[in-house]
All heavy atoms as TSV, in Angstrom:
chain	resi	resn	atom	element	x	y	z
A	1	MET	N	N	30.042	17.762	52.221
A	1	MET	CA	C	28.714	18.278	52.496
A	1	MET	C	C	27.874	18.119	51.237
A	1	MET	O	O	28.349	18.391	50.143
A	1	MET	CB	C	28.807	19.740	52.890
A	1	MET	CG	C	29.389	19.919	54.281
A	1	MET	SD	S	29.468	21.618	54.780
A	1	MET	CE	C	31.208	21.890	54.563
A	2	ILE	N	N	26.679	17.696	51.427
A	2	ILE	CA	C	25.786	17.422	50.312
A	2	ILE	C	C	24.630	18.422	50.345
A	2	ILE	O	O	24.005	18.624	51.381
A	2	ILE	CB	C	25.216	15.985	50.390
A	2	ILE	CG1	C	26.343	14.961	50.485
A	2	ILE	CG2	C	24.309	15.699	49.213
A	2	ILE	CD1	C	27.209	14.847	49.264
A	3	ALA	N	N	24.353	19.015	49.202
A	3	ALA	CA	C	23.246	19.969	49.094
A	3	ALA	C	C	22.023	19.255	48.536
A	3	ALA	O	O	22.111	18.583	47.522
A	3	ALA	CB	C	23.642	21.117	48.175
A	4	GLY	N	N	20.901	19.383	49.169
A	4	GLY	CA	C	19.654	18.846	48.655
A	4	GLY	C	C	19.610	17.333	48.553
A	4	GLY	O	O	19.055	16.789	47.612
A	5	TYR	N	N	20.189	16.660	49.532
A	5	TYR	CA	C	20.219	15.196	49.531
A	5	TYR	C	C	18.806	14.642	49.465
A	5	TYR	O	O	17.921	15.179	50.119
A	5	TYR	CB	C	20.917	14.701	50.809
A	5	TYR	CG	C	21.028	13.213	50.889
A	5	TYR	CD1	C	22.012	12.554	50.182
A	5	TYR	CD2	C	20.132	12.468	51.640
A	5	TYR	CE1	C	22.112	11.178	50.236
A	5	TYR	CE2	C	20.222	11.091	51.699
A	5	TYR	CZ	C	21.207	10.460	50.994
A	5	TYR	OH	O	21.307	9.103	51.031
A	6	PRO	N	N	18.500	13.664	48.727
A	6	PRO	CA	C	19.350	12.792	47.919
A	6	PRO	C	C	19.423	13.176	46.450
A	6	PRO	O	O	20.024	12.468	45.661
A	6	PRO	CB	C	18.667	11.429	48.062
A	6	PRO	CG	C	17.214	11.775	48.089
A	6	PRO	CD	C	17.144	13.094	48.843
A	7	TRP	N	N	18.847	14.328	46.068
A	7	TRP	CA	C	18.786	14.682	44.653
A	7	TRP	C	C	20.063	15.323	44.143
A	7	TRP	O	O	20.342	15.267	42.960
A	7	TRP	CB	C	17.608	15.622	44.406
A	7	TRP	CG	C	16.330	14.993	44.805
A	7	TRP	CD1	C	15.585	14.114	44.060
A	7	TRP	CD2	C	15.658	15.138	46.049
A	7	TRP	NE1	N	14.489	13.717	44.759
A	7	TRP	CE2	C	14.498	14.331	46.001
A	7	TRP	CE3	C	15.899	15.857	47.211
A	7	TRP	CZ2	C	13.602	14.241	47.046
A	7	TRP	CZ3	C	15.018	15.764	48.248
A	7	TRP	CH2	C	13.880	14.969	48.158
A	8	PHE	N	N	20.832	15.957	45.002
A	8	PHE	CA	C	22.029	16.657	44.557
A	8	PHE	C	C	23.252	16.132	45.282
A	8	PHE	O	O	23.156	15.592	46.379
A	8	PHE	CB	C	21.911	18.164	44.834
A	8	PHE	CG	C	20.732	18.809	44.157
A	8	PHE	CD1	C	19.674	19.269	44.902
A	8	PHE	CD2	C	20.696	18.945	42.784
A	8	PHE	CE1	C	18.582	19.868	44.295
A	8	PHE	CE2	C	19.613	19.537	42.159
A	8	PHE	CZ	C	18.546	19.996	42.910
A	9	GLY	N	N	24.398	16.335	44.680
A	9	GLY	CA	C	25.664	15.935	45.289
A	9	GLY	C	C	26.374	17.134	45.893
A	9	GLY	O	O	25.736	17.995	46.513
A	10	GLU	N	N	27.656	17.197	45.676
A	10	GLU	CA	C	28.452	18.296	46.230
A	10	GLU	C	C	28.320	19.545	45.359
A	10	GLU	O	O	28.507	19.486	44.151
A	10	GLU	CB	C	29.928	17.900	46.285
A	10	GLU	CG	C	30.227	16.836	47.294
A	10	GLU	CD	C	31.709	16.555	47.343
A	10	GLU	OE1	O	32.485	17.464	47.696
A	10	GLU	OE2	O	32.081	15.425	47.015
A	11	TRP	N	N	28.016	20.645	46.012
A	11	TRP	CA	C	27.928	21.931	45.338
A	11	TRP	C	C	28.867	22.895	46.051
A	11	TRP	O	O	28.747	23.121	47.261
A	11	TRP	CB	C	26.491	22.458	45.385
A	11	TRP	CG	C	25.594	21.707	44.459
A	11	TRP	CD1	C	25.099	20.455	44.637
A	11	TRP	CD2	C	25.110	22.152	43.206
A	11	TRP	NE1	N	24.331	20.091	43.568
A	11	TRP	CE2	C	24.319	21.119	42.675
A	11	TRP	CE3	C	25.263	23.315	42.477
A	11	TRP	CZ2	C	23.687	21.217	41.439
A	11	TRP	CZ3	C	24.620	23.413	41.255
A	11	TRP	CH2	C	23.852	22.381	40.748
A	12	GLY	N	N	29.809	23.466	45.306
A	12	GLY	CA	C	30.822	24.337	45.891
A	12	GLY	C	C	30.243	25.543	46.603
A	12	GLY	O	O	30.614	25.858	47.736
A	13	ARG	N	N	29.323	26.220	45.962
A	13	ARG	CA	C	28.750	27.431	46.552
A	13	ARG	C	C	28.024	27.105	47.854
A	13	ARG	O	O	28.231	27.758	48.873
A	13	ARG	CB	C	27.801	28.080	45.552
A	13	ARG	CG	C	27.193	29.368	46.033
A	13	ARG	CD	C	26.310	29.967	44.930
A	13	ARG	NE	N	25.859	31.276	45.314
A	13	ARG	CZ	C	24.762	31.514	46.025
A	13	ARG	NH1	N	24.019	30.503	46.433
A	13	ARG	NH2	N	24.422	32.737	46.346
A	14	ASP	N	N	27.196	26.100	47.843
A	14	ASP	CA	C	26.443	25.726	49.033
A	14	ASP	C	C	27.373	25.274	50.159
A	14	ASP	O	O	27.147	25.576	51.329
A	14	ASP	CB	C	25.464	24.601	48.710
A	14	ASP	CG	C	24.370	25.028	47.746
A	14	ASP	OD1	O	24.514	26.099	47.125
A	14	ASP	OD2	O	23.392	24.296	47.589
A	15	THR	N	N	28.424	24.548	49.794
A	15	THR	CA	C	29.390	24.089	50.796
A	15	THR	C	C	30.071	25.264	51.469
A	15	THR	O	O	30.208	25.291	52.699
A	15	THR	CB	C	30.447	23.169	50.144
A	15	THR	OG1	O	29.778	22.014	49.630
A	15	THR	CG2	C	31.503	22.746	51.141
A	16	MET	N	N	30.488	26.248	50.694
A	16	MET	CA	C	31.191	27.396	51.276
A	16	MET	C	C	30.278	28.237	52.158
A	16	MET	O	O	30.703	28.769	53.176
A	16	MET	CB	C	31.807	28.268	50.169
A	16	MET	CG	C	32.894	27.589	49.382
A	16	MET	SD	S	34.200	26.928	50.418
A	16	MET	CE	C	34.225	25.237	49.865
A	17	ILE	N	N	29.012	28.340	51.781
A	17	ILE	CA	C	28.065	29.096	52.595
A	17	ILE	C	C	27.806	28.374	53.924
A	17	ILE	O	O	27.745	28.995	54.984
A	17	ILE	CB	C	26.741	29.319	51.826
A	17	ILE	CG1	C	26.978	30.272	50.656
A	17	ILE	CG2	C	25.652	29.848	52.746
A	17	ILE	CD1	C	25.820	30.373	49.686
A	18	ALA	N	N	27.694	27.053	53.884
A	18	ALA	CA	C	27.365	26.276	55.073
A	18	ALA	C	C	28.566	25.975	55.965
A	18	ALA	O	O	28.401	25.735	57.162
A	18	ALA	CB	C	26.707	24.967	54.660
A	19	LEU	N	N	29.766	25.981	55.402
A	19	LEU	CA	C	30.966	25.559	56.123
A	19	LEU	C	C	31.175	26.255	57.472
A	19	LEU	O	O	31.407	25.571	58.473
A	19	LEU	CB	C	32.198	25.729	55.221
A	19	LEU	CG	C	33.496	25.194	55.782
A	19	LEU	CD1	C	34.294	24.517	54.694
A	19	LEU	CD2	C	34.304	26.303	56.408
A	20	PRO	N	N	31.096	27.573	57.553
A	20	PRO	CA	C	31.339	28.198	58.866
A	20	PRO	C	C	30.387	27.704	59.956
A	20	PRO	O	O	30.823	27.387	61.065
A	20	PRO	CB	C	31.135	29.691	58.593
A	20	PRO	CG	C	31.425	29.855	57.136
A	20	PRO	CD	C	30.915	28.588	56.507
A	21	GLY	N	N	29.106	27.608	59.642
A	21	GLY	CA	C	28.137	27.176	60.646
A	21	GLY	C	C	28.214	25.701	60.976
A	21	GLY	O	O	28.028	25.301	62.123
A	22	LEU	N	N	28.488	24.879	59.981
A	22	LEU	CA	C	28.535	23.440	60.213
A	22	LEU	C	C	29.849	22.965	60.828
A	22	LEU	O	O	29.856	22.007	61.593
A	22	LEU	CB	C	28.309	22.681	58.900
A	22	LEU	CG	C	26.916	22.757	58.306
A	22	LEU	CD1	C	26.878	22.048	56.962
A	22	LEU	CD2	C	25.892	22.158	59.249
A	23	LEU	N	N	30.938	23.633	60.486
A	23	LEU	CA	C	32.235	23.126	60.936
A	23	LEU	C	C	32.998	24.071	61.866
A	23	LEU	O	O	33.547	23.631	62.873
A	23	LEU	CB	C	33.108	22.785	59.717
A	23	LEU	CG	C	32.533	21.701	58.797
A	23	LEU	CD1	C	33.415	21.503	57.576
A	23	LEU	CD2	C	32.330	20.405	59.539
A	24	LEU	N	N	33.048	25.338	61.549
A	24	LEU	CA	C	33.853	26.247	62.377
A	24	LEU	C	C	33.191	26.550	63.718
A	24	LEU	O	O	33.831	26.452	64.764
A	24	LEU	CB	C	34.156	27.532	61.609
A	24	LEU	CG	C	34.998	27.336	60.336
A	24	LEU	CD1	C	35.187	28.662	59.628
A	24	LEU	CD2	C	36.322	26.685	60.661
A	25	VAL	N	N	31.919	26.895	63.688
A	25	VAL	CA	C	31.208	27.229	64.924
A	25	VAL	C	C	31.116	26.020	65.853
A	25	VAL	O	O	31.118	26.153	67.066
A	25	VAL	CB	C	29.800	27.790	64.600
A	25	VAL	CG1	C	28.982	27.971	65.851
A	25	VAL	CG2	C	29.926	29.117	63.866
A	26	THR	N	N	31.095	24.835	65.261
A	26	THR	CA	C	30.983	23.610	66.051
A	26	THR	C	C	32.336	23.058	66.488
A	26	THR	O	O	32.409	21.953	67.040
A	26	THR	CB	C	30.219	22.528	65.267
A	26	THR	OG1	O	30.925	22.254	64.055
A	26	THR	CG2	C	28.796	22.971	64.959
A	27	GLY	N	N	33.398	23.819	66.243
A	27	GLY	CA	C	34.723	23.425	66.711
A	27	GLY	C	C	35.429	22.371	65.877
A	27	GLY	O	O	36.350	21.720	66.352
A	28	ARG	N	N	35.012	22.195	64.639
A	28	ARG	CA	C	35.643	21.185	63.785
A	28	ARG	C	C	36.506	21.844	62.718
A	28	ARG	O	O	36.368	21.613	61.514
A	28	ARG	CB	C	34.568	20.294	63.191
A	28	ARG	CG	C	33.812	19.583	64.302
A	28	ARG	CD	C	32.759	18.623	63.905
A	28	ARG	NE	N	32.151	18.865	62.617
A	28	ARG	CZ	C	31.089	18.226	62.176
A	28	ARG	NH1	N	30.529	17.317	62.918
A	28	ARG	NH2	N	30.591	18.477	61.002
A	29	ALA	N	N	37.451	22.665	63.172
A	29	ALA	CA	C	38.309	23.430	62.266
A	29	ALA	C	C	39.179	22.528	61.400
A	29	ALA	O	O	39.467	22.866	60.246
A	29	ALA	CB	C	39.184	24.395	63.063
A	30	GLU	N	N	39.601	21.385	61.913
A	30	GLU	CA	C	40.434	20.478	61.118
A	30	GLU	C	C	39.664	19.931	59.918
A	30	GLU	O	O	40.207	19.805	58.820
A	30	GLU	CB	C	40.967	19.343	61.979
A	30	GLU	CG	C	42.007	19.789	62.985
A	30	GLU	CD	C	42.538	18.638	63.825
A	30	GLU	OE1	O	42.444	17.480	63.380
A	30	GLU	OE2	O	43.043	18.909	64.911
A	31	VAL	N	N	38.418	19.604	60.127
A	31	VAL	CA	C	37.583	19.117	59.027
A	31	VAL	C	C	37.356	20.250	58.021
A	31	VAL	O	O	37.421	20.042	56.808
A	31	VAL	CB	C	36.241	18.556	59.540
A	31	VAL	CG1	C	35.338	18.145	58.387
A	31	VAL	CG2	C	36.476	17.396	60.484
A	32	ALA	N	N	37.098	21.454	58.530
A	32	ALA	CA	C	36.912	22.611	57.653
A	32	ALA	C	C	38.153	22.841	56.799
A	32	ALA	O	O	38.043	23.113	55.597
A	32	ALA	CB	C	36.594	23.857	58.481
A	33	ALA	N	N	39.327	22.716	57.397
A	33	ALA	CA	C	40.575	22.902	56.654
A	33	ALA	C	C	40.707	21.861	55.543
A	33	ALA	O	O	41.132	22.183	54.425
A	33	ALA	CB	C	41.770	22.834	57.594
A	34	LYS	N	N	40.321	20.632	55.815
A	34	LYS	CA	C	40.379	19.577	54.792
A	34	LYS	C	C	39.432	19.887	53.634
A	34	LYS	O	O	39.774	19.703	52.471
A	34	LYS	CB	C	40.032	18.222	55.393
A	34	LYS	CG	C	41.121	17.661	56.281
A	34	LYS	CD	C	40.715	16.316	56.854
A	34	LYS	CE	C	41.771	15.785	57.799
A	34	LYS	NZ	N	41.398	14.483	58.382
A	35	VAL	N	N	38.245	20.364	53.955
A	35	VAL	CA	C	37.271	20.711	52.921
A	35	VAL	C	C	37.816	21.854	52.076
A	35	VAL	O	O	37.771	21.805	50.833
A	35	VAL	CB	C	35.901	21.088	53.542
A	35	VAL	CG1	C	34.961	21.675	52.496
A	35	VAL	CG2	C	35.273	19.878	54.216
A	36	LEU	N	N	38.346	22.874	52.718
A	36	LEU	CA	C	38.884	24.022	51.982
A	36	LEU	C	C	40.063	23.619	51.101
A	36	LEU	O	O	40.173	24.067	49.954
A	36	LEU	CB	C	39.286	25.137	52.949
A	36	LEU	CG	C	38.110	25.825	53.643
A	36	LEU	CD1	C	38.615	26.759	54.736
A	36	LEU	CD2	C	37.258	26.581	52.639
A	37	ARG	N	N	40.935	22.758	51.613
A	37	ARG	CA	C	42.066	22.295	50.799
A	37	ARG	C	C	41.585	21.488	49.597
A	37	ARG	O	O	42.104	21.628	48.487
A	37	ARG	CB	C	43.028	21.464	51.640
A	37	ARG	CG	C	43.968	22.312	52.480
A	37	ARG	CD	C	45.110	21.487	53.051
A	37	ARG	NE	N	44.657	20.506	54.030
A	37	ARG	CZ	C	44.517	20.749	55.319
A	37	ARG	NH1	N	44.810	21.941	55.805
A	37	ARG	NH2	N	44.102	19.805	56.145
A	38	ALA	N	N	40.587	20.652	49.795
A	38	ALA	CA	C	40.053	19.850	48.688
A	38	ALA	C	C	39.472	20.751	47.598
A	38	ALA	O	O	39.689	20.517	46.408
A	38	ALA	CB	C	38.995	18.877	49.197
A	39	TYR	N	N	38.749	21.780	48.006
A	39	TYR	CA	C	38.185	22.699	47.018
A	39	TYR	C	C	39.273	23.556	46.385
A	39	TYR	O	O	39.190	23.890	45.200
A	39	TYR	CB	C	37.092	23.576	47.642
A	39	TYR	CG	C	35.741	22.923	47.583
A	39	TYR	CD1	C	35.287	22.132	48.627
A	39	TYR	CD2	C	34.920	23.077	46.481
A	39	TYR	CE1	C	34.052	21.506	48.581
A	39	TYR	CE2	C	33.676	22.467	46.418
A	39	TYR	CZ	C	33.248	21.685	47.468
A	39	TYR	OH	O	32.022	21.069	47.406
A	40	ALA	N	N	40.285	23.919	47.132
A	40	ALA	CA	C	41.382	24.716	46.572
A	40	ALA	C	C	42.058	23.973	45.423
A	40	ALA	O	O	42.489	24.593	44.443
A	40	ALA	CB	C	42.394	25.064	47.663
A	41	ASP	N	N	42.127	22.671	45.516
A	41	ASP	CA	C	42.719	21.862	44.441
A	41	ASP	C	C	41.887	21.889	43.162
A	41	ASP	O	O	42.379	21.550	42.093
A	41	ASP	CB	C	42.894	20.412	44.895
A	41	ASP	CG	C	44.000	20.244	45.920
A	41	ASP	OD1	O	44.857	21.144	46.044
A	41	ASP	OD2	O	43.992	19.203	46.614
A	42	LEU	N	N	40.627	22.290	43.272
A	42	LEU	CA	C	39.732	22.305	42.122
A	42	LEU	C	C	39.611	23.672	41.454
A	42	LEU	O	O	38.906	23.812	40.450
A	42	LEU	CB	C	38.330	21.841	42.551
A	42	LEU	CG	C	38.242	20.413	43.093
A	42	LEU	CD1	C	36.853	20.174	43.670
A	42	LEU	CD2	C	38.574	19.409	42.018
A	43	VAL	N	N	40.287	24.683	41.993
A	43	VAL	CA	C	40.211	26.033	41.428
A	43	VAL	C	C	40.741	26.021	39.994
A	43	VAL	O	O	41.776	25.425	39.703
A	43	VAL	CB	C	40.995	27.042	42.290
A	43	VAL	CG1	C	41.107	28.388	41.588
A	43	VAL	CG2	C	40.328	27.205	43.645
A	44	SER	N	N	40.003	26.664	39.107
A	44	SER	CA	C	40.402	26.774	37.706
A	44	SER	C	C	40.134	28.195	37.232
A	44	SER	O	O	38.988	28.663	37.297
A	44	SER	CB	C	39.612	25.788	36.844
A	44	SER	OG	O	39.919	25.969	35.479
A	45	LYS	N	N	41.180	28.873	36.807
A	45	LYS	CA	C	41.056	30.249	36.316
A	45	LYS	C	C	40.399	31.157	37.350
A	45	LYS	O	O	39.591	32.014	37.028
A	45	LYS	CB	C	40.302	30.286	35.001
A	45	LYS	CG	C	40.993	29.520	33.892
A	45	LYS	CD	C	40.210	29.564	32.613
A	45	LYS	CE	C	40.901	28.712	31.561
A	45	LYS	NZ	N	40.151	28.665	30.312
A	46	GLY	N	N	40.685	30.919	38.613
A	46	GLY	CA	C	40.155	31.733	39.691
A	46	GLY	C	C	38.739	31.379	40.116
A	46	GLY	O	O	38.164	32.059	40.958
A	47	MET	N	N	38.188	30.331	39.525
A	47	MET	CA	C	36.816	29.949	39.858
A	47	MET	C	C	36.792	28.624	40.596
A	47	MET	O	O	37.591	27.732	40.341
A	47	MET	CB	C	35.961	29.827	38.592
A	47	MET	CG	C	35.773	31.132	37.894
A	47	MET	SD	S	34.524	31.117	36.574
A	47	MET	CE	C	34.711	29.569	35.790
A	48	LEU	N	N	35.862	28.521	41.501
A	48	LEU	CA	C	35.612	27.290	42.239
A	48	LEU	C	C	34.434	26.593	41.558
A	48	LEU	O	O	33.493	27.259	41.123
A	48	LEU	CB	C	35.217	27.647	43.672
A	48	LEU	CG	C	35.568	26.699	44.788
A	48	LEU	CD1	C	37.074	26.538	44.875
A	48	LEU	CD2	C	35.035	27.219	46.090
A	49	PRO	N	N	34.472	25.282	41.444
A	49	PRO	CA	C	33.337	24.624	40.780
A	49	PRO	C	C	32.073	24.734	41.628
A	49	PRO	O	O	32.125	24.668	42.847
A	49	PRO	CB	C	33.777	23.171	40.660
A	49	PRO	CG	C	34.770	22.986	41.751
A	49	PRO	CD	C	35.456	24.313	41.914
A	50	ASN	N	N	30.966	24.919	40.940
A	50	ASN	CA	C	29.700	24.939	41.660
A	50	ASN	C	C	29.196	23.515	41.857
A	50	ASN	O	O	28.694	23.179	42.905
A	50	ASN	CB	C	28.657	25.756	40.910
A	50	ASN	CG	C	27.428	25.988	41.760
A	50	ASN	OD1	O	27.539	26.271	42.945
A	50	ASN	ND2	N	26.259	25.849	41.177
A	51	ARG	N	N	29.367	22.680	40.849
A	51	ARG	CA	C	28.904	21.294	40.950
A	51	ARG	C	C	30.079	20.354	40.769
A	51	ARG	O	O	30.840	20.480	39.826
A	51	ARG	CB	C	27.845	21.002	39.894
A	51	ARG	CG	C	27.302	19.593	39.980
A	51	ARG	CD	C	26.163	19.385	38.977
A	51	ARG	NE	N	25.794	17.989	38.931
A	51	ARG	CZ	C	26.351	17.092	38.128
A	51	ARG	NH1	N	27.304	17.446	37.296
A	51	ARG	NH2	N	25.949	15.835	38.137
A	52	ILE	N	N	30.212	19.430	41.700
A	52	ILE	CA	C	31.244	18.410	41.613
A	52	ILE	C	C	30.525	17.087	41.389
A	52	ILE	O	O	29.933	16.527	42.306
A	52	ILE	CB	C	32.100	18.364	42.895
A	52	ILE	CG1	C	32.741	19.719	43.112
A	52	ILE	CG2	C	33.149	17.270	42.787
A	52	ILE	CD1	C	33.440	19.854	44.422
A	53	PRO	N	N	30.551	16.596	40.156
A	53	PRO	CA	C	29.816	15.375	39.845
A	53	PRO	C	C	30.539	14.128	40.343
A	53	PRO	O	O	31.642	14.198	40.872
A	53	PRO	CB	C	29.761	15.392	38.313
A	53	PRO	CG	C	30.957	16.168	37.911
A	53	PRO	CD	C	31.197	17.180	39.002
A	54	ASP	N	N	29.903	13.013	40.134
A	54	ASP	CA	C	30.509	11.740	40.492
A	54	ASP	C	C	31.765	11.509	39.666
A	54	ASP	O	O	32.005	12.196	38.668
A	54	ASP	CB	C	29.514	10.606	40.274
A	54	ASP	CG	C	28.306	10.722	41.183
A	54	ASP	OD1	O	28.465	11.256	42.309
A	54	ASP	OD2	O	27.212	10.299	40.776
A	55	ALA	N	N	32.542	10.539	40.046
A	55	ALA	CA	C	33.801	10.224	39.373
A	55	ALA	C	C	33.595	10.036	37.866
A	55	ALA	O	O	32.595	9.471	37.427
A	55	ALA	CB	C	34.407	8.967	39.975
A	56	GLY	N	N	34.540	10.528	37.114
A	56	GLY	CA	C	34.506	10.362	35.673
A	56	GLY	C	C	33.856	11.502	34.918
A	56	GLY	O	O	33.949	11.575	33.706
A	57	GLU	N	N	33.213	12.413	35.613
A	57	GLU	CA	C	32.578	13.564	34.975
A	57	GLU	C	C	33.357	14.824	35.321
A	57	GLU	O	O	34.002	14.902	36.351
A	57	GLU	CB	C	31.130	13.709	35.444
A	57	GLU	CG	C	30.233	12.542	35.102
A	57	GLU	CD	C	28.829	12.752	35.641
A	57	GLU	OE1	O	28.271	13.845	35.436
A	57	GLU	OE2	O	28.320	11.831	36.297
A	58	ALA	N	N	33.263	15.819	34.458
A	58	ALA	CA	C	33.966	17.080	34.684
A	58	ALA	C	C	33.195	17.956	35.669
A	58	ALA	O	O	31.958	17.961	35.678
A	58	ALA	CB	C	34.135	17.824	33.367
A	59	ALA	N	N	33.944	18.689	36.485
A	59	ALA	CA	C	33.318	19.644	37.404
A	59	ALA	C	C	32.692	20.773	36.590
A	59	ALA	O	O	33.153	21.091	35.496
A	59	ALA	CB	C	34.355	20.204	38.371
A	60	GLU	N	N	31.644	21.385	37.130
A	60	GLU	CA	C	30.955	22.480	36.446
A	60	GLU	C	C	31.299	23.807	37.109
A	60	GLU	O	O	31.031	24.004	38.296
A	60	GLU	CB	C	29.449	22.243	36.468
A	60	GLU	CG	C	29.028	21.012	35.695
A	60	GLU	CD	C	27.542	20.749	35.773
A	60	GLU	OE1	O	26.778	21.663	36.170
A	60	GLU	OE2	O	27.142	19.627	35.441
A	61	TYR	N	N	31.875	24.690	36.349
A	61	TYR	CA	C	32.257	26.013	36.832
A	61	TYR	C	C	31.212	27.009	36.335
A	61	TYR	O	O	31.401	27.690	35.339
A	61	TYR	CB	C	33.654	26.370	36.322
A	61	TYR	CG	C	34.718	25.467	36.890
A	61	TYR	CD1	C	35.000	24.233	36.317
A	61	TYR	CD2	C	35.418	25.845	38.024
A	61	TYR	CE1	C	35.973	23.406	36.867
A	61	TYR	CE2	C	36.386	25.013	38.581
A	61	TYR	CZ	C	36.656	23.802	37.985
A	61	TYR	OH	O	37.611	22.986	38.543
A	62	ASN	N	N	30.075	27.074	37.009
A	62	ASN	CA	C	28.954	27.883	36.537
A	62	ASN	C	C	28.392	28.804	37.614
A	62	ASN	O	O	27.201	29.046	37.667
A	62	ASN	CB	C	27.857	26.984	35.968
A	62	ASN	CG	C	27.361	25.966	36.977
A	62	ASN	OD1	O	27.777	25.963	38.133
A	62	ASN	ND2	N	26.465	25.096	36.554
A	63	THR	N	N	29.266	29.300	38.471
A	63	THR	CA	C	28.826	30.268	39.479
A	63	THR	C	C	29.893	31.343	39.617
A	63	THR	O	O	31.081	31.049	39.559
A	63	THR	CB	C	28.552	29.603	40.838
A	63	THR	OG1	O	28.121	30.610	41.761
A	63	THR	CG2	C	29.761	28.898	41.391
A	64	VAL	N	N	29.457	32.574	39.771
A	64	VAL	CA	C	30.434	33.658	39.870
A	64	VAL	C	C	30.847	33.934	41.308
A	64	VAL	O	O	31.880	34.558	41.544
A	64	VAL	CB	C	29.896	34.961	39.229
A	64	VAL	CG1	C	29.700	34.765	37.743
A	64	VAL	CG2	C	28.617	35.423	39.884
A	65	ASP	N	N	30.068	33.484	42.275
A	65	ASP	CA	C	30.379	33.874	43.643
A	65	ASP	C	C	30.907	32.762	44.546
A	65	ASP	O	O	31.208	32.996	45.705
A	65	ASP	CB	C	29.191	34.555	44.302
A	65	ASP	CG	C	27.984	33.651	44.463
A	65	ASP	OD1	O	27.972	32.551	43.882
A	65	ASP	OD2	O	27.046	34.054	45.170
A	66	ALA	N	N	31.072	31.549	44.048
A	66	ALA	CA	C	31.579	30.459	44.890
A	66	ALA	C	C	32.976	30.781	45.412
A	66	ALA	O	O	33.289	30.518	46.572
A	66	ALA	CB	C	31.590	29.141	44.128
A	67	ALA	N	N	33.814	31.386	44.571
A	67	ALA	CA	C	35.167	31.739	45.010
A	67	ALA	C	C	35.124	32.805	46.113
A	67	ALA	O	O	35.945	32.790	47.034
A	67	ALA	CB	C	36.010	32.222	43.833
A	68	LEU	N	N	34.175	33.706	46.043
A	68	LEU	CA	C	34.041	34.721	47.090
A	68	LEU	C	C	33.591	34.090	48.401
A	68	LEU	O	O	34.079	34.450	49.478
A	68	LEU	CB	C	33.059	35.812	46.653
A	68	LEU	CG	C	33.470	36.593	45.404
A	68	LEU	CD1	C	32.361	37.537	44.976
A	68	LEU	CD2	C	34.761	37.337	45.640
A	69	TRP	N	N	32.665	33.129	48.328
A	69	TRP	CA	C	32.244	32.407	49.534
A	69	TRP	C	C	33.393	31.593	50.096
A	69	TRP	O	O	33.524	31.428	51.307
A	69	TRP	CB	C	31.035	31.523	49.222
A	69	TRP	CG	C	29.755	32.275	49.086
A	69	TRP	CD1	C	29.052	32.524	47.955
A	69	TRP	CD2	C	29.039	32.920	50.144
A	69	TRP	NE1	N	27.947	33.262	48.236
A	69	TRP	CE2	C	27.916	33.515	49.578
A	69	TRP	CE3	C	29.236	33.048	51.511
A	69	TRP	CZ2	C	26.985	34.234	50.324
A	69	TRP	CZ3	C	28.308	33.755	52.260
A	69	TRP	CH2	C	27.207	34.336	51.667
A	70	PHE	N	N	34.245	31.063	49.222
A	70	PHE	CA	C	35.432	30.323	49.642
A	70	PHE	C	C	36.324	31.223	50.496
A	70	PHE	O	O	36.777	30.836	51.570
A	70	PHE	CB	C	36.191	29.817	48.420
A	70	PHE	CG	C	37.500	29.152	48.721
A	70	PHE	CD1	C	37.541	27.838	49.149
A	70	PHE	CD2	C	38.692	29.835	48.549
A	70	PHE	CE1	C	38.758	27.217	49.408
A	70	PHE	CE2	C	39.904	29.223	48.805
A	70	PHE	CZ	C	39.936	27.913	49.231
A	71	LEU	N	N	36.553	32.436	50.027
A	71	LEU	CA	C	37.368	33.385	50.797
A	71	LEU	C	C	36.700	33.751	52.116
A	71	LEU	O	O	37.357	33.866	53.139
A	71	LEU	CB	C	37.647	34.640	49.966
A	71	LEU	CG	C	38.505	34.410	48.723
A	71	LEU	CD1	C	38.581	35.681	47.885
A	71	LEU	CD2	C	39.881	33.915	49.095
A	72	ALA	N	N	35.409	33.941	52.101
A	72	ALA	CA	C	34.695	34.273	53.332
A	72	ALA	C	C	34.738	33.117	54.323
A	72	ALA	O	O	34.860	33.335	55.534
A	72	ALA	CB	C	33.240	34.636	53.007
A	73	ALA	N	N	34.681	31.878	53.826
A	73	ALA	CA	C	34.699	30.709	54.709
A	73	ALA	C	C	36.053	30.553	55.406
A	73	ALA	O	O	36.136	29.969	56.478
A	73	ALA	CB	C	34.384	29.437	53.910
A	74	ARG	N	N	37.100	31.091	54.822
A	74	ARG	CA	C	38.436	30.982	55.381
A	74	ARG	C	C	38.622	31.917	56.583
A	74	ARG	O	O	39.598	31.793	57.307
A	74	ARG	CB	C	39.482	31.333	54.326
A	74	ARG	CG	C	39.552	30.311	53.223
A	74	ARG	CD	C	40.590	30.649	52.198
A	74	ARG	NE	N	41.865	30.945	52.824
A	74	ARG	CZ	C	42.673	31.919	52.431
A	74	ARG	NH1	N	42.344	32.697	51.424
A	74	ARG	NH2	N	43.815	32.114	53.046
A	75	GLN	N	N	37.713	32.838	56.790
A	75	GLN	CA	C	37.868	33.845	57.859
A	75	GLN	C	C	37.752	33.237	59.231
A	75	GLN	O	O	37.000	32.536	59.645
A	75	GLN	CB	C	36.843	34.954	57.695
A	75	GLN	CG	C	36.968	35.662	56.382
A	75	GLN	CD	C	38.302	36.345	56.160
A	75	GLN	OE1	O	38.899	36.887	57.082
A	75	GLN	NE2	N	38.809	36.296	54.954
């Protein structure tokens, strides 16, 4: 999921907020599970990255609530 296309790429917080409405409510639970697993692999010190840059750049862990939205999206 892309936030603010075409100016922004993947944002963890925005993805977790949008995930239930875009994927779960629409019956695409398998896709939602893949997204959640991909983000789970990026967890560092209990935080989910807010910005996932293009290849070769480090993820940015600059949000305090992305991990909470991640938990809420799993419901």
